[in-house]
matplotlib code that plots the C-alpha trace (Angstrom):
import matplotlib.pyplot as plt

x = [0.0, 2.9, 4.5, 1.3, 0.9, 4.5, 4.0, 0.9, 2.7, 5.5, 3.0, 1.2, 4.5, 5.4, 2.0, 2.3, 5.7, 4.4, 1.4, 3.7, 6.0, 3.0, 1.9, 5.3, 5.7, 8.4, 6.1, 2.7, 0.0, -2.7, -5.8, -7.2, -10.5, -11.7, -10.8, -7.9, -10.3, -11.8, -10.9, -8.9, -6.0, -6.0, -6.1, -3.5, -1.0, -1.7, -1.0, 2.3, 3.2, 2.3, 4.3, 7.4, 7.3, 6.6, 9.3, 11.9, 11.0, 9.7, 6.9, 3.8, 0.5, -2.3, -4.3, -7.7, -8.6, -11.9, -13.1, -12.3, -10.1, -6.5, -6.6, -7.8, -5.2, -2.5, -3.8, -3.4, 0.1, 0.9, -0.3, 1.7, 4.9, 4.3, 4.0, 7.3, 6.7, 9.8, 8.2, 4.5, 2.7, -0.1, -2.4, -4.3, -4.5, -6.5, -3.2, -1.7, -2.2, -1.6, 1.9, 2.8, 2.4, 3.6, 7.0, 7.6, 6.1, 8.0, 11.5, 12.9, 10.1, 10.0, 6.7, 5.6, 2.7, 1.2, -0.7, -0.1, 1.0, 3.0, -0.3, -1.9, 0.8, -0.8, 2.3, 4.6, 7.8, 8.5, 11.3, 13.9, 11.7, 8.8, 8.5, 5.5, 4.6, 2.2, 1.3, 1.0, -2.8, -3.0, -1.0, -3.3, -6.4, -4.9, -4.3, -7.9, -9.4, -7.3, -8.0, -11.8, -12.1, -9.8, -12.0, -15.0, -16.7, -17.9, -20.1, -18.1, -18.5, -16.2, -17.6, -15.2, -15.8, -14.4, -12.6, -9.3, -6.0, -5.6, -9.1, -8.8, -5.6, -7.3, -10.2, -8.2, -5.8, -8.9, -10.1, -6.7, -6.4, -9.9, -9.3, -6.0, -7.7, -10.7, -8.3, -6.4, -9.6, -11.3, -14.3, -16.5, -16.9, -18.8, -17.8, -20.1, -17.9, -18.9, -17.9, -20.2, -20.9, -24.7, -27.0, -28.4, -25.3, -26.9, -29.9, -27.5, -25.6, -28.9, -29.7, -26.4, -26.7, -30.3, -29.5, -26.6, -23.5, -21.7, -18.9, -18.1, -14.8, -15.9, -13.1, -13.2, -13.4, -16.7, -18.4, -17.9, -20.8, -23.2, -21.8, -21.9, -25.4, -26.6, -24.5, -26.0, -29.5, -28.6, -26.1, -23.4, -19.8, -17.4, -13.7, -12.4, -9.9, -6.7, -6.7, -7.8, -11.5, -12.4, -13.0, -15.7, -17.6, -17.3, -19.8, -22.4, -21.8, -24.1, -27.0, -26.4, -24.6, -21.5, -18.8, -19.3, -15.6, -13.8, -10.5, -9.2, -6.9, -4.4, -1.7, 1.0, 0.0, 1.3, 4.4, 5.2, 4.7, 7.1, 9.7, 9.7, 9.9, 12.8, 14.6, 13.9, 15.3, 18.3, 19.8, 19.0, 16.2, 18.2, 17.5, 13.8, 13.4, 12.2, 10.9, 7.5, 8.1, 6.0, 5.7, 4.7, 5.8, 9.1, 9.8, 8.7, 5.6, 3.6, 0.6, -1.2, -4.1, -4.4, -3.0, -4.1, -6.2, -9.2, -9.1, -8.5, -12.1, -11.4, -12.8, -10.4, -7.8, -4.8, -1.9, 0.6, -1.2, -1.1, 2.6, 3.4, 1.4, 3.3, 6.6, 5.7, 4.8, 7.8, 10.3, 8.8, 7.6, 4.1, 3.5, 0.5, -0.2, -0.7, -2.1, -5.5, -6.0, -7.9, -9.9, -7.8, -7.9, -9.8, -10.3, -13.3, -14.7, -14.7, -17.4, -16.9, -20.0, -18.7, -21.7, -21.9]
y = [0.0, 2.3, 1.6, 2.4, 5.6, 6.6, 6.0, 8.1, 10.9, 10.8, 10.8, 13.8, 15.7, 15.0, 16.1, 19.3, 20.0, 19.3, 21.6, 24.3, 23.9, 24.2, 27.4, 29.0, 31.7, 34.2, 36.8, 37.6, 39.9, 41.1, 42.5, 45.7, 44.0, 42.7, 39.7, 39.1, 39.2, 42.6, 44.0, 46.7, 47.2, 43.8, 41.9, 44.0, 43.8, 40.0, 39.6, 41.4, 39.1, 36.0, 37.2, 37.9, 34.8, 32.4, 34.0, 33.8, 30.6, 32.3, 31.1, 33.3, 33.4, 35.9, 36.7, 38.4, 40.3, 39.3, 42.9, 46.4, 47.6, 48.2, 45.5, 42.9, 43.9, 43.7, 40.2, 39.1, 40.5, 38.7, 35.4, 35.9, 36.6, 33.7, 31.5, 32.7, 35.9, 38.0, 40.7, 41.8, 43.6, 45.9, 47.4, 50.6, 53.7, 51.9, 50.3, 53.7, 53.2, 49.5, 49.8, 52.7, 50.3, 47.1, 48.6, 48.9, 45.6, 43.6, 45.2, 42.2, 42.1, 44.5, 46.1, 47.2, 49.7, 50.3, 53.6, 54.6, 58.2, 60.0, 61.5, 58.1, 57.2, 59.6, 61.7, 58.7, 58.5, 55.5, 53.5, 51.5, 48.4, 50.3, 51.4, 53.4, 53.9, 56.5, 57.4, 60.4, 60.1, 63.7, 62.4, 59.4, 61.7, 64.2, 61.5, 60.3, 63.8, 64.8, 61.6, 61.6, 65.2, 64.6, 61.6, 63.9, 63.9, 67.4, 66.7, 64.9, 63.9, 63.1, 60.9, 60.5, 58.1, 60.2, 63.6, 62.1, 63.4, 60.5, 60.8, 64.6, 64.3, 62.0, 64.5, 67.7, 66.0, 64.9, 68.5, 69.8, 67.3, 67.9, 71.7, 71.3, 69.2, 71.6, 74.6, 72.7, 71.8, 75.1, 73.2, 74.3, 71.5, 71.0, 68.9, 67.9, 67.2, 65.5, 63.1, 60.2, 59.8, 59.1, 56.3, 57.8, 57.7, 55.7, 58.1, 61.0, 59.4, 58.6, 62.3, 63.3, 60.9, 61.7, 65.5, 65.0, 63.8, 61.4, 59.9, 59.8, 59.1, 56.9, 57.1, 55.3, 51.6, 50.0, 53.3, 52.5, 50.0, 52.9, 54.8, 51.7, 50.8, 54.4, 54.5, 51.3, 52.7, 55.7, 53.9, 56.2, 55.6, 55.5, 55.8, 53.2, 53.7, 52.2, 49.1, 48.3, 47.8, 47.0, 43.3, 44.3, 46.0, 42.8, 41.2, 43.8, 43.3, 40.4, 42.1, 45.7, 45.4, 47.4, 47.8, 51.1, 51.4, 53.7, 53.6, 53.5, 55.8, 53.3, 53.3, 50.5, 48.7, 45.4, 47.0, 48.8, 45.5, 43.6, 46.4, 46.6, 42.8, 42.8, 45.3, 43.1, 40.0, 41.4, 43.1, 46.7, 47.3, 50.1, 52.1, 52.3, 51.4, 54.4, 56.2, 57.4, 57.4, 59.0, 56.7, 58.7, 58.9, 60.4, 57.4, 54.8, 53.4, 53.7, 55.6, 55.5, 54.3, 50.7, 50.3, 46.7, 46.6, 45.2, 48.0, 50.9, 52.2, 55.5, 56.3, 59.0, 59.5, 57.7, 55.7, 58.2, 61.1, 59.1, 58.3, 62.0, 63.0, 60.5, 61.8, 65.4, 64.7, 62.5, 65.0, 68.0, 69.7, 69.4, 69.8, 68.4, 70.1, 67.8, 70.7, 70.0, 73.1, 74.9, 74.0, 73.9, 77.0, 76.4, 78.3, 80.4, 77.8, 75.2, 75.0, 72.9, 72.4, 71.4, 69.7, 69.0]
z = [0.0, 0.9, -2.4, -4.3, -2.3, -3.1, -6.8, -6.7, -4.9, -7.5, -10.3, -8.8, -8.4, -12.0, -13.1, -11.1, -12.6, -16.1, -15.5, -14.2, -17.2, -19.5, -17.9, -17.7, -20.3, -20.8, -22.4, -20.9, -22.1, -19.7, -21.3, -20.1, -19.2, -22.6, -24.7, -27.1, -30.0, -29.2, -32.7, -31.0, -28.5, -26.9, -30.2, -32.0, -29.1, -28.8, -32.5, -31.8, -28.9, -31.0, -34.1, -32.1, -29.9, -32.7, -34.9, -32.1, -30.2, -27.1, -24.8, -24.4, -22.6, -22.0, -18.9, -18.6, -15.4, -13.7, -13.6, -14.8, -11.9, -11.0, -8.4, -10.8, -13.4, -10.7, -9.7, -13.3, -13.5, -10.2, -11.7, -14.8, -12.9, -10.6, -13.7, -15.1, -17.1, -17.5, -19.6, -19.5, -22.2, -21.0, -23.8, -23.3, -21.1, -18.4, -17.4, -16.3, -12.5, -12.8, -14.4, -12.1, -9.2, -10.9, -11.8, -8.0, -7.0, -9.6, -10.1, -11.8, -14.5, -17.4, -18.6, -22.0, -21.7, -25.1, -25.5, -21.9, -21.6, -18.8, -17.7, -17.4, -14.8, -12.3, -11.6, -11.2, -13.3, -15.5, -14.0, -15.9, -16.0, -17.6, -21.2, -22.4, -26.0, -27.2, -30.7, -33.0, -33.4, -34.8, -37.9, -38.4, -38.1, -40.5, -43.1, -42.8, -42.9, -45.9, -47.8, -47.5, -48.6, -51.5, -52.3, -52.7, -49.3, -48.2, -45.2, -42.5, -38.9, -36.0, -33.2, -30.3, -27.5, -24.6, -24.7, -23.6, -25.2, -27.6, -29.0, -29.1, -31.1, -33.6, -33.9, -34.2, -36.7, -38.7, -38.8, -39.8, -42.7, -43.9, -43.9, -45.9, -48.6, -48.8, -49.3, -52.0, -53.8, -53.2, -51.9, -48.9, -46.4, -43.1, -40.1, -37.2, -34.2, -30.9, -28.2, -27.1, -23.4, -23.7, -24.4, -27.6, -29.8, -32.6, -32.7, -32.9, -35.8, -37.6, -37.2, -38.7, -41.7, -42.5, -42.6, -45.1, -43.3, -45.7, -43.6, -39.8, -38.2, -35.3, -32.8, -29.5, -28.6, -29.5, -30.4, -34.0, -33.8, -33.3, -36.3, -38.5, -37.5, -38.4, -41.6, -43.0, -42.7, -44.8, -47.2, -45.8, -44.7, -41.7, -41.0, -38.6, -35.8, -34.3, -36.5, -40.1, -39.5, -43.1, -42.2, -39.8, -42.6, -44.7, -42.4, -43.6, -47.3, -47.8, -46.2, -47.2, -50.5, -49.6, -47.0, -45.0, -44.1, -46.5, -44.5, -41.0, -39.1, -37.6, -35.1, -35.0, -31.8, -33.1, -34.5, -31.2, -29.3, -31.6, -31.5, -27.7, -27.2, -29.6, -27.3, -24.3, -25.8, -27.8, -24.7, -25.6, -23.2, -21.7, -24.9, -24.0, -20.3, -18.2, -21.3, -22.6, -26.3, -29.0, -32.1, -35.2, -38.8, -37.8, -35.7, -38.3, -39.8, -36.6, -37.9, -41.2, -43.4, -44.6, -48.1, -48.8, -52.0, -50.2, -47.5, -50.0, -50.2, -52.0, -55.3, -56.5, -53.8, -55.1, -53.5, -55.0, -53.3, -50.1, -50.4, -51.1, -48.0, -45.8, -47.2, -46.5, -42.9, -42.3, -43.8, -41.8, -45.0, -43.5, -39.8, -38.0, -34.7, -31.6, -29.6, -28.0, -25.8, -28.5, -31.6, -34.8, -36.9, -40.2, -43.5, -44.0, -46.4, -43.6, -41.0, -37.9, -35.6, -32.2, -30.5, -26.8]

ax = plt.figure().add_subplot(projection="3d")
ax.plot(x, y, z, "-o")
ax.set_aspect("equal")
plt.show()
């Protein structure tokens, strides 16, 4: 009996070791609260983790907090570290307070906070084991605004989820780009501009579309669903945000006969994740540790519009025009303001209706 018990204990120990080994992962991603297939931040950063890990033979795992709170995000980080994580990817501004604490709690673990700004850290400085990447949303917004006006749209809308700096930069960049294109074309345009924050977003968007708005830049998490729902009723259009959302519109083609996504103002969430992981594993983490870095066109291909043929929904705006625009911004020949303290200045031919 004792021999049988001993064998069982050995087997149990081996099973525990095997389970622990299976769980152990060098790279961990903790979602903000949603899933890794959220069609936004979590998914894009997870794709970056997978791409880097599989290309370089690294182990990886993701963790989803049980609730939307700093404590739950810290619990997930603690679990990841206890299971072997040496570097933890944290996507989205909701992680500000979390990583500010985590860098102190886990000094031997490095943290990659994607789209977490210095302001999100709540007055705490990033230490050597924390890297924060933020993006030049104003450039992405400019590209989208310029392109849709050059493509012939004259009645535009901007729908922001919340008036947080990243969303404001998207919006004010959009206005700047639309204004520049309108001046070049000598065409008057009108822009309705608002932030969400109420339960009647779809109704508001339906009101815009039925009174002439042709295309809306829907900027902020799942808020695009309200704009898409309203656009489809009027056979109108939307601009996606953060990632290429063309594929979301494909789901509507069979029923509605067209894809409402003309383009998307993107930031390189996946690319930023891959780049930072590369720094961690190639021994050059010191180059980015302790920094809050702005990733824009001057830093690389970190913002832009999708250029895949299937995602290029423009009728007359050309790839050559887009490439020239990118070149001008990258070289400094064209400057896009990131200021959000005041509304962007516009030409007399451009009307912007800021709506509470």
